[in-house]
N, CA, C and O of each residue as an XYZ file, in Angstrom:
892
protein
N     -11.091    -42.924    -19.269
C     -11.398    -42.018    -18.279
C     -10.638    -40.655    -18.438
O      -9.420    -40.636    -18.616
N     -11.358    -39.573    -18.371
C     -10.682    -38.290    -18.608
C      -9.853    -37.897    -17.442
O     -10.080    -38.371    -16.329
N      -8.917    -37.062    -17.657
C      -7.998    -36.557    -16.558
C      -8.142    -35.046    -16.492
O      -8.365    -34.376    -17.500
N      -8.010    -34.537    -15.294
C      -8.057    -33.136    -15.004
C      -6.862    -32.737    -14.259
O      -6.733    -33.125    -13.098
N      -5.951    -31.978    -14.831
C      -4.702    -31.523    -14.221
C      -4.976    -30.387    -13.222
O      -5.945    -29.639    -13.349
N      -4.064    -30.285    -12.201
C      -3.973    -29.114    -11.340
C      -3.373    -27.997    -12.074
O      -2.168    -28.039    -12.319
N      -4.056    -27.044    -12.436
C      -3.584    -25.894    -13.243
C      -3.237    -24.671    -12.448
O      -3.822    -24.425    -11.393
N      -2.311    -23.914    -12.927
C      -1.910    -22.655    -12.295
C      -3.056    -21.675    -12.358
O      -3.929    -21.777    -13.219
N      -3.049    -20.696    -11.415
C      -3.980    -19.744    -11.318
C      -4.110    -18.811    -12.623
O      -3.076    -18.354    -13.111
N      -5.224    -18.552    -13.136
C      -5.457    -17.696    -14.213
C      -6.393    -16.565    -13.782
O      -7.434    -16.797    -13.168
N      -5.995    -15.340    -14.120
C      -6.886    -14.166    -13.697
C      -8.262    -14.391    -14.431
O      -8.263    -14.682    -15.628
N      -9.402    -14.262    -13.737
C     -10.700    -14.309    -14.361
C     -10.863    -13.240    -15.359
O     -10.302    -12.163    -15.159
N     -11.562    -13.424    -16.394
C     -11.836    -12.432    -17.397
C     -12.497    -11.171    -16.859
O     -13.482    -11.248    -16.124
N     -11.964    -10.023    -17.220
C     -12.579     -8.780    -16.649
C     -11.979     -8.296    -15.375
O     -12.248     -7.177    -14.939
N     -11.164     -9.126    -14.764
C     -10.537     -8.801    -13.457
C      -9.301     -7.963    -13.672
O      -8.793     -7.826    -14.785
N      -8.834     -7.406    -12.571
C      -7.645     -6.514    -12.628
C      -6.602     -7.078    -11.546
O      -6.908     -7.315    -10.377
N      -5.412     -7.246    -12.065
C      -4.262     -7.476    -11.149
C      -3.758     -6.208    -10.547
O      -3.245     -5.367    -11.285
N      -3.867     -6.006     -9.254
C      -3.455     -4.787     -8.574
C      -2.283     -5.138     -7.702
O      -2.413     -5.937     -6.775
N      -1.079     -4.522     -7.999
C       0.075     -4.679     -7.187
C       0.073     -3.471     -6.144
O       0.293     -2.320     -6.520
N      -0.174     -3.779     -4.881
C      -0.129     -2.715     -3.868
C       1.181     -2.623     -3.394
O       1.633     -3.588     -2.778
N       1.938     -1.534     -3.590
C       3.405     -1.403     -3.382
C       3.500     -0.332     -2.276
O       3.090      0.824     -2.391
N       4.097     -0.869     -1.180
C       4.279      0.157     -0.082
C       5.408      1.092     -0.484
O       6.343      0.662     -1.160
N       5.349      2.359     -0.087
C       6.405      3.261     -0.410
C       7.715      2.980      0.332
O       7.659      2.335      1.378
N       8.848      3.401     -0.117
C      10.119      3.210      0.564
C      10.197      3.896      1.828
O       9.356      4.746      2.123
N      11.230      3.563      2.661
C      11.356      4.020      3.935
C      11.478      5.581      3.932
O      12.283      6.130      3.180
N      10.724      6.244      4.725
C      10.708      7.744      4.833
C      11.689      8.130      5.954
O      12.161      7.307      6.738
N      11.960      9.457      5.969
C      12.971     10.069      6.864
C      12.456      9.780      8.317
O      11.253      9.663      8.550
N      13.440      9.670      9.300
C      13.109      9.476     10.717
C      12.157     10.544     11.292
O      12.232     11.718     10.929
N      11.313     10.134     12.145
C      10.546     11.057     12.933
C      11.259     11.683     14.065
O      12.028     11.006     14.749
N      11.051     12.941     14.306
C      11.641     13.636     15.441
C      10.629     14.488     16.133
O       9.877     15.228     15.499
N      10.610     14.380     17.470
C       9.585     15.046     18.257
C       9.680     16.638     18.087
O       8.696     17.377     18.091
N      10.953     17.038     17.945
C      11.128     18.504     17.834
C      10.960     19.056     16.403
O      11.032     20.265     16.182
N      10.747     18.194     15.487
C      10.639     18.712     14.129
C       9.585     17.800     13.341
O       9.932     16.950     12.520
N       8.344     18.058     13.664
C       7.227     17.254     13.076
C       7.200     17.391     11.498
O       7.584     18.421     10.945
N       6.748     16.352     10.848
C       6.669     16.444      9.453
C       5.591     17.502      9.015
O       4.669     17.837      9.759
N       5.778     18.002      7.744
C       4.760     18.898      7.201
C       3.546     18.064      7.066
O       3.621     16.837      7.002
N       2.353     18.757      7.020
C       1.056     18.099      6.865
C       0.475     18.404      5.476
O       0.593     19.527      4.984
N      -0.107     17.474      4.893
C      -0.939     17.628      3.647
C      -2.396     17.152      3.916
O      -2.635     15.947      3.995
N      -3.306     18.026      4.048
C      -4.726     17.567      4.347
C      -4.803     16.848      5.692
O      -5.597     15.931      5.903
N      -3.883     17.344      6.639
C      -3.890     16.670      7.925
C      -2.981     15.510      8.078
O      -2.694     15.096      9.201
N      -2.505     14.957      6.975
C      -1.643     13.773      7.009
C      -0.181     14.163      6.956
O       0.226     15.035      6.188
N       0.609     13.484      7.805
C       2.141     13.734      7.689
C       2.659     13.340      6.408
O       2.290     12.305      5.852
N       3.621     14.246      5.856
C       4.049     14.101      4.522
C       5.593     14.162      4.487
O       6.186     15.112      3.975
N       6.222     13.096      5.060
C       7.649     13.080      5.000
C       8.168     12.642      3.570
O       7.478     12.022      2.761
N       9.394     13.019      3.379
C      10.004     12.571      2.088
C      10.747     11.253      2.297
O      10.872     10.800      3.435
N      11.264     10.601      1.185
C      12.008      9.329      1.421
C      13.293      9.620      2.002
O      13.929     10.627      1.693
N      13.726      8.690      2.910
C      15.085      8.650      3.366
C      16.021      8.100      2.208
O      15.529      7.434      1.298
N      17.268      8.365      2.251
C      18.144      7.789      1.222
C      17.982      6.304      1.176
O      18.150      5.775      0.077
N      17.670      5.522      2.238
C      17.420      4.109      2.124
C      16.163      3.844      1.334
O      16.091      2.861      0.596
N      15.152      4.717      1.476
C      13.943      4.527      0.712
C      14.178      4.797     -0.753
O      13.558      4.133     -1.583
N      15.030      5.726     -1.125
C      15.353      6.010     -2.490
C      15.956      4.782     -3.208
O      15.625      4.470     -4.352
N      16.869      4.098     -2.461
C      17.412      2.904     -2.988
C      16.400      1.713     -3.067
O      16.420      0.876     -3.970
N      15.583      1.724     -2.110
C      14.453      0.662     -2.168
C      13.609      0.812     -3.407
O      13.253     -0.132     -4.113
N      13.309      2.132     -3.619
C      12.454      2.480     -4.806
C      13.081      2.003     -6.175
O      12.397      1.555     -7.096
N      14.411      2.141     -6.212
C      15.203      1.731     -7.445
C      15.175      0.225     -7.527
O      15.045     -0.300     -8.633
N      15.283     -0.476     -6.481
C      15.308     -1.960     -6.529
C      13.862     -2.458     -6.821
O      13.669     -3.457     -7.514
N      12.924     -1.782     -6.309
C      11.565     -2.159     -6.680
C      11.201     -1.960     -8.102
O      10.565     -2.817     -8.715
N      11.617     -0.770     -8.679
C      11.346     -0.532    -10.057
C      12.048     -1.500    -10.984
O      11.526     -1.910    -12.020
N      13.238     -1.843    -10.572
C      13.946     -2.849    -11.396
C      13.307     -4.209    -11.376
O      13.319     -4.930    -12.374
N      12.758     -4.554    -10.259
C      12.049     -5.783    -10.213
C      10.726     -5.781    -11.059
O      10.444     -6.708    -11.819
N       9.953     -4.700    -10.879
C       8.725     -4.633    -11.628
C       8.962     -4.459    -13.083
O       8.189     -4.997    -13.876
N       9.960     -3.757    -13.496
C      10.222     -3.590    -14.920
C      10.481     -4.936    -15.659
O      10.207     -5.075    -16.851
N      11.017     -5.911    -14.898
C      11.350     -7.188    -15.504
C      10.090     -7.976    -15.858
O      10.143     -8.819    -16.754
N       8.962     -7.737    -15.191
C       7.759     -8.378    -15.385
C       7.021     -7.976    -16.576
O       5.932     -8.488    -16.834
N       7.599     -7.013    -17.374
C       6.939     -6.533    -18.564
C       6.897     -7.588    -19.671
O       6.130     -7.455    -20.625
N       7.692     -8.603    -19.550
C       7.597     -9.726    -20.491
C       6.516    -10.715    -20.140
O       6.208    -11.621    -20.914
N       5.931    -10.533    -18.944
C       4.888    -11.463    -18.569
C       3.541    -10.707    -18.583
O       2.919    -10.583    -19.638
N       3.114    -10.230    -17.481
C       1.923     -9.357    -17.445
C       2.315     -8.017    -17.260
O       2.653     -7.618    -16.145
N       2.299     -7.176    -18.402
C       2.813     -5.864    -18.405
C       1.990     -4.962    -17.529
O       0.768     -5.099    -17.470
N       2.637     -4.038    -16.844
C       1.924     -2.944    -16.132
C       1.566     -1.904    -17.062
O       2.377     -1.367    -17.817
N       0.233     -1.604    -16.992
C      -0.309     -0.650    -17.954
C      -0.756      0.689    -17.326
O      -1.158      1.625    -18.017
N      -0.667      0.729    -16.015
C      -1.036      1.994    -15.356
C      -0.321      2.082    -13.973
O      -0.093      1.066    -13.318
N       0.000      3.245    -13.580
C       0.599      3.550    -12.289
C      -0.104      4.527    -11.512
O      -0.409      5.593    -12.045
N      -0.422      4.276    -10.220
C      -1.108      5.119     -9.336
C      -0.325      5.446     -8.091
O       0.397      4.611     -7.546
N      -0.476      6.650     -7.661
C       0.173      7.064     -6.375
C      -0.939      7.835     -5.597
O      -2.034      8.073     -6.107
N      -0.568      8.238     -4.247
C      -1.491      8.951     -3.513
C      -1.035     10.429     -3.537
O      -0.081     10.774     -4.233
N      -1.750     11.320     -2.747
C      -1.337     12.652     -2.736
C      -0.272     13.001     -1.682
O      -0.026     14.162     -1.357
N       0.349     11.909     -1.166
C       1.522     12.106     -0.208
C       2.717     11.730     -0.940
O       2.772     10.685     -1.588
N       3.761     12.633     -0.843
C       4.894     12.651     -1.757
C       5.770     11.375     -1.639
O       6.485     11.068     -2.593
N       5.750     10.628     -0.529
C       6.615      9.458     -0.455
C       6.112      8.439     -1.405
O       6.911      7.588     -1.795
N       4.864      8.418     -1.836
C       4.411      7.390     -2.850
C       4.932      7.867     -4.183
O       5.510      7.049     -4.899
N       4.783      9.097     -4.578
C       5.284      9.648     -5.825
C       6.764      9.488     -6.008
O       7.212      9.170     -7.110
N       7.542      9.696     -4.971
C       8.969      9.469     -4.983
C       9.365      8.070     -5.107
O      10.421      7.787     -5.674
N       8.581      7.151     -4.610
C       8.800      5.748     -4.747
C       8.501      5.247     -6.105
O       9.175      4.369     -6.644
N       7.418      5.853     -6.679
C       7.018      5.434     -8.035
C       7.973      5.980     -9.094
O       8.109      5.378    -10.159
N       8.610      7.057     -8.838
C       9.437      7.802     -9.911
C      10.393      6.880    -10.762
O      10.435      7.022    -11.984
N      11.127      5.977    -10.145
C      11.977      5.144    -10.985
C      11.211      4.295    -11.964
O      11.641      4.107    -13.102
N      10.044      3.766    -11.517
C       9.311      2.873    -12.423
C       8.627      3.777    -13.505
O       8.559      3.393    -14.672
N       8.154      4.905    -13.125
C       7.626      5.898    -14.136
C       8.669      6.210    -15.212
O       8.292      6.346    -16.376
N       9.924      6.326    -14.894
C      11.018      6.597    -15.698
C      11.247      5.409    -16.600
O      11.463      5.585    -17.799
N      11.207      4.227    -16.074
C      11.514      3.014    -16.924
C      10.466      2.656    -17.846
O      10.764      2.192    -18.947
N       9.164      2.843    -17.470
C       8.048      2.443    -18.249
C       7.498      3.557    -19.178
O       6.854      3.293    -20.194
N       7.790      4.824    -18.769
C       7.194      5.936    -19.509
C       5.740      6.049    -19.411
O       5.067      6.517    -20.328
N       5.203      5.589    -18.212
C       3.800      5.775    -17.860
C       3.603      6.846    -16.833
O       4.183      6.774    -15.750
N       2.815      7.823    -17.132
C       2.556      8.861    -16.124
C       1.684      8.379    -15.074
O       0.680      7.711    -15.321
N       2.080      8.733    -13.799
C       1.314      8.344    -12.618
C       0.088      9.089    -12.451
O       0.090     10.304    -12.650
N      -1.006      8.445    -12.089
C      -2.282      9.089    -11.735
C      -2.408      9.121    -10.207
O      -1.845      8.261     -9.529
N      -3.126     10.082     -9.667
C      -3.283     10.191     -8.234
C      -4.663      9.575     -7.819
O      -5.708      9.914     -8.375
N      -4.608      8.664     -6.821
C      -5.839      8.122     -6.222
C      -5.848      8.517     -4.747
O      -5.300      7.809     -3.902
N      -6.480      9.662     -4.446
C      -6.441     10.145     -3.063
C      -7.062      9.229     -2.030
O      -6.666      9.230     -0.864
N      -8.040      8.446     -2.466
C      -8.653      7.526     -1.436
C      -7.729      6.459     -0.886
O      -8.059      5.839      0.125
N      -6.606      6.224     -1.496
C      -5.579      5.301     -1.008
C      -4.447      5.917     -0.187
O      -3.420      5.288      0.064
N      -4.665      7.146      0.214
C      -3.737      7.861      1.155
C      -3.767      7.015      2.445
O      -4.602      6.126      2.612
N      -2.805      7.337      3.363
C      -2.642      6.582      4.544
C      -3.781      6.997      5.538
O      -4.380      8.064      5.405
N      -4.039      6.141      6.498
C      -5.078      6.378      7.494
C      -4.718      7.685      8.207
O      -3.539      7.936      8.459
N      -5.697      8.512      8.533
C      -5.456      9.763      9.253
C      -5.246      9.410     10.780
O      -6.084      8.747     11.391
N      -4.134      9.866     11.345
C      -3.827      9.526     12.682
C      -4.154     10.619     13.719
O      -3.709     10.562     14.866
N      -4.955     11.625     13.276
C      -5.387     12.632     14.278
C      -4.256     13.361     14.940
O      -3.357     13.893     14.290
N      -4.323     13.372     16.282
C      -3.349     14.003     17.179
C      -1.967     13.429     17.052
O      -0.998     14.056     17.480
N      -1.840     12.207     16.454
C      -0.522     11.563     16.448
C       0.058     11.628     15.015
O       0.912     10.815     14.662
N      -0.412     12.609     14.175
C       0.178     12.911     12.876
C       1.483     13.539     13.015
O       1.876     13.926     14.116
N       2.214     13.667     11.893
C       3.455     14.548     11.837
C       4.707     13.744     12.339
O       5.784     14.303     12.550
N       4.496     12.358     12.525
C       5.528     11.551     13.014
C       5.391     11.125     14.453
O       6.121     10.255     14.928
N       4.405     11.770     15.185
C       4.267     11.407     16.572
C       3.791      9.962     16.782
O       4.053      9.368     17.827
N       3.099      9.405     15.794
C       2.622      7.956     15.923
C       3.814      7.060     16.081
O       3.785      6.197     16.959
N       4.824      7.188     15.328
C       6.025      6.287     15.510
C       6.596      6.430     16.929
O       6.921      5.429     17.567
N       6.718      7.653     17.417
C       7.317      7.855     18.702
C       6.523      7.207     19.777
O       7.058      6.550     20.670
N       5.169      7.406     19.679
C       4.246      6.845     20.674
C       4.283      5.338     20.680
O       4.315      4.760     21.767
N       4.281      4.657     19.549
C       4.430      3.257     19.453
C       5.670      2.759     20.053
O       5.630      1.812     20.838
N       6.792      3.347     19.728
C       8.100      2.930     20.316
C       8.193      3.082     21.750
O       8.839      2.277     22.421
N       7.528      4.165     22.311
C       7.550      4.362     23.774
C       6.542      3.464     24.486
O       6.506      3.419     25.715
N       5.733      2.760     23.721
C       4.785      1.827     24.366
C       3.637      2.607     25.019
O       3.103      2.151     26.031
N       3.261      3.700     24.509
C       2.135      4.483     25.033
C       0.906      3.700     25.230
O       0.540      2.904     24.365
N       0.223      3.888     26.361
C      -0.904      3.116     26.577
C      -1.992      3.174     25.539
O      -2.733      2.206     25.370
N      -2.103      4.219     24.879
C      -3.157      4.316     23.774
C      -2.715      3.508     22.581
O      -3.529      2.963     21.835
N      -1.433      3.444     22.418
C      -0.829      2.542     21.303
C      -1.035      1.083     21.611
O      -1.306      0.269     20.729
N      -0.900      0.770     22.878
C      -1.111     -0.582     23.280
C      -2.607     -0.947     23.114
O      -2.911     -2.031     22.614
N      -3.490     -0.118     23.498
C      -4.929     -0.328     23.309
C      -5.334     -0.406     21.822
O      -6.215     -1.178     21.445
N      -4.669      0.409     20.997
C      -5.009      0.429     19.573
C      -4.658     -0.893     19.008
O      -5.433     -1.404     18.199
N      -3.489     -1.542     19.378
C      -3.157     -2.832     18.832
C      -4.001     -3.951     19.348
O      -4.293     -4.910     18.633
N      -4.410     -3.825     20.639
C      -5.287     -4.859     21.223
C      -6.602     -4.795     20.602
O      -7.185     -5.848     20.344
N      -7.113     -3.700     20.343
C      -8.525     -3.506     19.774
C      -8.490     -3.489     18.202
O      -9.514     -3.550     17.522
N      -7.253     -3.401     17.702
C      -7.172     -3.318     16.203
C      -8.107     -2.229     15.607
O      -8.928     -2.489     14.727
N      -7.929     -0.983     16.145
C      -8.685      0.067     15.704
C      -7.874      1.345     15.709
O      -7.385      1.737     16.769
N      -7.698      2.045     14.531
C      -6.860      3.295     14.518
C      -7.598      4.355     15.362
O      -6.931      5.177     15.991
N      -8.921      4.372     15.404
C      -9.635      5.522     15.989
C      -9.630      5.495     17.482
O     -10.365      6.259     18.108
N      -8.795      4.610     18.109
C      -8.483      4.776     19.532
C      -7.588      5.990     19.802
O      -7.605      6.582     20.881
N      -6.784      6.342     18.742
C      -5.966      7.555     18.789
C      -6.876      8.724     18.709
O      -7.763      8.730     17.855
N      -6.707      9.816     19.617
C      -7.556     10.966     19.631
C      -7.512     11.611     18.173
O      -6.451     11.888     17.613
N      -8.766     11.822     17.618
C      -8.874     12.513     16.398
C      -8.637     11.750     15.128
O      -8.708     12.280     14.019
N      -8.326     10.365     15.349
C      -7.984      9.556     14.228
C      -9.248      9.167     13.401
O     -10.374      9.204     13.897
N      -9.009      8.799     12.140
C     -10.111      8.415     11.312
C     -10.819      7.207     11.740
O     -10.214      6.184     12.063
N     -12.158      7.319     11.746
C     -13.052      6.248     12.172
C     -12.706      4.952     11.196
O     -12.421      5.040     10.002
N     -12.787      3.823     11.912
C     -12.418      2.553     11.187
C     -13.377      2.378      9.980
O     -12.939      1.989      8.897
N     -14.623      2.653     10.163
C     -15.543      2.413      9.072
C     -15.356      3.369      7.894
O     -15.583      3.004      6.740
N     -14.935      4.605      8.206
C     -14.668      5.507      7.132
C     -13.368      5.178      6.315
O     -13.291      5.310      5.094
N     -12.360      4.735      7.125
C     -11.139      4.338      6.439
C     -11.363      3.060      5.493
O     -10.918      3.017      4.346
N     -12.038      2.107      6.039
C     -12.296      0.875      5.343
C     -13.084      1.198      4.067
O     -12.757      0.679      3.000
N     -14.066      2.007      4.156
C     -14.937      2.418      2.973
C     -14.139      3.060      1.931
O     -14.302      2.714      0.761
N     -13.261      3.993      2.254
C     -12.544      4.721      1.269
C     -11.507      3.775      0.554
O     -11.324      3.845     -0.661
N     -10.874      2.935      1.323
C      -9.852      1.940      0.720
C     -10.611      1.103     -0.282
O     -10.163      0.931     -1.416
N     -11.723      0.595      0.111
C     -12.500     -0.270     -0.890
C     -12.858      0.555     -2.103
O     -12.660      0.135     -3.243
N     -13.397      1.756     -1.838
C     -13.747      2.658     -2.982
C     -12.704      2.932     -3.918
O     -12.932      2.919     -5.127
N     -11.443      3.208     -3.391
C     -10.325      3.564     -4.217
C      -9.875      2.371     -5.052
O      -9.556      2.510     -6.233
N      -9.853      1.163     -4.407
C      -9.395     -0.046     -5.190
C     -10.486     -0.397     -6.181
O     -10.171     -0.749     -7.318
N     -11.729     -0.321     -5.811
C     -12.741     -0.692     -6.782
C     -12.733      0.281     -7.908
O     -13.007     -0.137     -9.033
N     -12.433      1.595     -7.711
C     -12.417      2.574     -8.801
C     -11.319      2.294     -9.741
O     -11.492      2.440    -10.951
N     -10.101      1.865     -9.206
C      -9.025      1.592    -10.139
C      -9.320      0.363    -10.985
O      -9.071      0.353    -12.190
N      -9.887     -0.736    -10.304
C     -10.199     -1.938    -10.976
C     -11.197     -1.667    -12.098
O     -11.066     -2.223    -13.188
N     -12.146     -0.859    -11.855
C     -13.245     -0.564    -12.907
C     -12.606      0.107    -14.139
O     -13.096     -0.031    -15.260
N     -11.544      0.809    -13.911
C     -10.919      1.478    -15.047
C      -9.945      0.665    -15.827
O      -9.551      1.091    -16.913
N      -9.484     -0.595    -15.305
C      -8.555     -1.359    -15.926
C      -8.809     -2.837    -15.935
O      -7.997     -3.639    -15.474
N      -9.990     -3.187    -16.484
C     -10.253     -4.600    -16.660
C      -9.208     -5.348    -17.483
O      -8.735     -4.790    -18.473
N      -8.833     -6.528    -17.149
C      -7.929     -7.459    -17.899
C      -6.583     -6.772    -17.903
O      -5.820     -7.038    -18.832
N      -6.210     -5.924    -16.976
C      -4.889     -5.271    -17.003
C      -4.190     -5.485    -15.621
O      -4.792     -6.003    -14.680
N      -2.882     -5.059    -15.540
C      -2.193     -5.190    -14.372
C      -1.742     -3.659    -13.998
O      -1.240     -2.914    -14.840
N      -1.962     -3.301    -12.722
C      -1.825     -1.944    -12.397
C      -0.867     -1.913    -11.176
O      -0.959     -2.798    -10.325
N       0.046     -0.924    -11.068
C       0.925     -0.705    -10.003
C       0.396      0.455     -9.136
O       0.259      1.576     -9.625
N       0.098      0.187     -7.846
C      -0.476      1.206     -6.990
C       0.508      1.376     -5.819
O       0.675      0.495     -4.976
N       1.142      2.543     -5.813
C       2.038      2.942     -4.711
C       1.248      3.549     -3.615
O       0.632      4.602     -3.774
N       1.266      2.863     -2.467
C       0.429      3.329     -1.341
C       1.099      3.194     -0.053
O       2.318      3.347      0.024
N       0.333      2.900      1.031
C       0.828      2.946      2.527
C       0.575      1.661      3.207
O      -0.255      0.835      2.830
N       1.382      1.543      4.280
C       1.253      0.298      5.152
C      -0.187      0.051      5.643
O      -0.679     -1.073      5.549
N      -0.872      1.096      6.169
C      -2.161      0.984      6.720
C      -3.196      0.556      5.640
O      -4.106     -0.248      5.843
N      -2.951      1.175      4.505
C      -3.935      0.911      3.354
C      -3.802     -0.579      2.969
O      -4.794     -1.304      2.897
N      -2.585     -1.004      2.730
C      -2.267     -2.384      2.299
C      -2.869     -3.340      3.373
O      -3.532     -4.320      3.034
N      -2.636     -3.050      4.596
C      -3.150     -3.912      5.681
C      -4.723     -3.927      5.584
O      -5.322     -4.991      5.744
N      -5.350     -2.832      5.342
C      -6.791     -2.801      5.370
C      -7.293     -3.505      4.100
O      -8.277     -4.241      4.186
N      -6.669     -3.318      2.928
C      -7.104     -4.027      1.736
C      -7.047     -5.402      1.835
O      -7.985     -6.061      1.388
N      -6.013     -5.989      2.394
C      -5.866     -7.440      2.490
C      -6.838     -8.023      3.488
O      -7.307     -9.149      3.319
N      -7.169     -7.206      4.613
C      -8.149     -7.642      5.583
C      -9.475     -7.629      4.935
O     -10.279     -8.513      5.230
N      -9.783     -6.707      4.077
C     -11.026     -6.637      3.340
C     -11.159     -7.897      2.473
O     -12.194     -8.563      2.475
N     -10.138     -8.189      1.769
C     -10.095     -9.341      0.880
C     -10.298    -10.608      1.537
O     -10.955    -11.478      0.965
N      -9.776    -10.812      2.743
C      -9.801    -12.101      3.430
C     -10.865    -12.291      4.547
O     -11.182    -13.401      4.975
N     -11.396    -11.108      4.989
C     -12.259    -11.071      6.076
C     -11.565    -11.401      7.364
O     -12.177    -11.958      8.275
N     -10.314    -11.072      7.457
C      -9.479    -11.230      8.670
C      -9.693    -10.115      9.608
O     -10.451     -9.194      9.302
N      -9.001    -10.149     10.853
C      -9.002     -9.069     11.720
C      -8.339     -7.886     11.062
O      -7.530     -8.084     10.155
N      -8.635     -6.669     11.465
C      -8.239     -5.440     10.757
C      -6.790     -5.307     10.629
O      -6.336     -4.840      9.584
N      -5.960     -5.690     11.642
C      -4.504     -5.487     11.654
C      -3.732     -6.739     11.239
O      -2.505     -6.767     11.325
N      -4.435     -7.760     10.794
C      -3.731     -9.023     10.534
C      -2.655     -8.919      9.495
O      -1.711     -9.709      9.529
N      -2.742     -7.976      8.558
C      -1.776     -7.729      7.467
C      -1.131     -6.395      7.568
O      -0.831     -5.756      6.560
N      -0.907     -5.954      8.811
C      -0.335     -4.569      8.975
C       1.133     -4.524      8.909
O       1.745     -3.477      9.123
N       1.781     -5.762      8.586
C       3.311     -5.724      8.775
C       3.906     -5.755      7.388
O       4.937     -6.405      7.217
N       3.347     -5.107      6.382
C       4.034     -4.971      5.048
C       5.239     -4.131      5.094
O       5.162     -2.987      5.544
N       6.384     -4.632      4.646
C       7.619     -3.861      4.689
C       7.565     -2.704      3.705
O       6.698     -2.634      2.833
N       8.539     -1.781      3.878
C       8.684     -0.663      2.882
C       9.131     -1.304      1.577
O       9.941     -2.230      1.549
N       8.573     -0.777      0.509
C       8.935     -1.177     -0.835
C       8.586     -2.683     -1.157
O       9.165     -3.304     -2.049
N       7.570     -3.237     -0.343
C       7.110     -4.534     -0.578
C       6.043     -4.603     -1.684
O       5.327     -3.641     -1.965
N       5.981     -5.782     -2.284
C       4.958     -6.062     -3.345
C       3.837     -6.868     -2.661
O       4.124     -7.837     -1.957
N       2.603     -6.491     -2.853
C       1.416     -7.163     -2.296
C       0.391     -7.170     -3.479
O       0.073     -6.147     -4.086
N      -0.064     -8.339     -3.731
C      -0.772     -8.620     -5.005
C      -2.222     -9.134     -4.733
O      -2.440    -10.179     -4.120
N      -3.145     -8.364     -5.208
C      -4.665     -8.869     -5.219
C      -5.215     -8.832     -6.555
O      -4.725     -8.061     -7.380
N      -6.200     -9.602     -6.859
C      -6.940     -9.616     -8.061
C      -8.379     -9.230     -7.752
O      -9.019     -9.884     -6.929
N      -8.919     -8.164     -8.402
C     -10.188     -7.595     -8.147
C     -11.092     -7.724     -9.370
O     -10.714     -7.347    -10.479
N     -12.263     -8.249     -9.157
C     -13.236     -8.356    -10.331
C     -14.495     -9.042     -9.891
O     -14.469     -9.933     -9.042
N     -15.564     -8.641    -10.451
C     -16.886     -9.285    -10.224
C     -17.222     -9.367     -8.728
O     -17.732    -10.361     -8.211
N     -16.874     -8.168     -8.032
C     -17.128     -8.084     -6.591
C     -16.279     -8.970     -5.697
O     -16.579     -9.080     -4.509
N     -15.277     -9.580     -6.186
C     -14.452    -10.561     -5.419
C     -12.950    -10.009     -5.435
O     -12.406     -9.615     -6.466
N     -12.365    -10.024     -4.223
C     -10.943     -9.667     -4.152
C     -10.218    -10.935     -3.636
O     -10.560    -11.549     -2.626
N      -9.240    -11.238     -4.394
C      -8.415    -12.476     -4.163
C      -6.989    -12.145     -3.915
O      -6.389    -11.453     -4.737
N      -6.382    -12.600     -2.814
C      -5.058    -12.315     -2.422
C      -4.115    -13.264     -3.077
O      -4.281    -14.475     -2.933
N      -3.067    -12.754     -3.837
C      -2.079    -13.581     -4.513
C      -0.762    -13.581     -3.788
O      -0.054    -14.587     -3.813
N      -0.420    -12.537     -3.169
C       0.877    -12.508     -2.402
C       0.852    -11.353     -1.364
O       0.104    -10.382     -1.471
N       1.741    -11.543     -0.343
C       1.815    -10.533      0.650
C       3.276    -10.337      1.107
O       3.968    -11.299      1.439
N       3.722     -9.078      1.116
C       5.023     -8.638      1.646
C       6.181     -9.343      0.922
O       7.107     -9.852      1.554
N       6.107     -9.361     -0.427
C       7.221     -9.921     -1.145
C       8.278     -8.838     -1.293
O       8.074     -7.782     -1.891
N       9.453     -9.184     -0.689
C      10.567     -8.249     -0.617
C      11.892     -8.879     -1.204
O      12.990     -8.441     -0.862
N      11.753     -9.930     -2.107
C      12.938    -10.613     -2.633
C      13.849     -9.597     -3.330
O      15.059     -9.817     -3.363
N      13.345     -8.531     -3.869
C      14.267     -7.588     -4.514
C      15.066     -6.791     -3.575
O      16.008     -6.130     -4.011
N      14.748     -6.796     -2.205
C      15.573     -6.093     -1.203
C      16.555     -6.950     -0.448
O      17.201     -6.461      0.478
N      16.687     -8.167     -0.795
C      17.584     -9.031     -0.139
C      18.968     -8.461     -0.128
O      19.481     -7.975     -1.136
N      19.560     -8.532      1.039
C      20.943     -7.938      1.252
C      20.905     -6.456      1.390
O      21.968     -5.839      1.466
N      19.709     -5.810      1.431
C      19.656     -4.326      1.608
C      19.592     -3.986      3.087
O      19.542     -2.811      3.449
């Protein structure tokens, strides 16, 4: 009688390993000093804690070059992703490309850091947003359908350029949450809790998105 072992997961031919990496911690929000905006999006720089997180993340990712080597690095047009990617860019000597469709969800009237303050204050709109799991409860925020479509478009575009490769994508908490919700068919905010500088891993190919890990922060232990 033949035997069939339980084997470890193997990436399907033509698929792409995409490491969705949340940027490091950005500077604190202040009501009297809103963040600069880029295309309507708040654009804070990294806090010193975020700079250290970026270094730890790069050290962790550089070690995987003996296994599945990272062959491409992507950032968004918001500087906190580029700043987080910089240590890995230096280590691997790979120039980062910009994928603007993976920028953070547009928060409308709550951009510039106001979103953080409203959530901490328990604003009724923030409460409703979490209950309904829709960003566009916030006045002027990006419609849910538009956000979901551009996240899928950005990830599919990256995957189409890198079959049978592993790609590092430095992006944002809202984008990671949406991507994993798209992959699993979960409620929109089910994966919204990715920590700063976390590793989140999906495999994309042949119209299928498979989640391999969520919120891996082993490299930040003791931080």
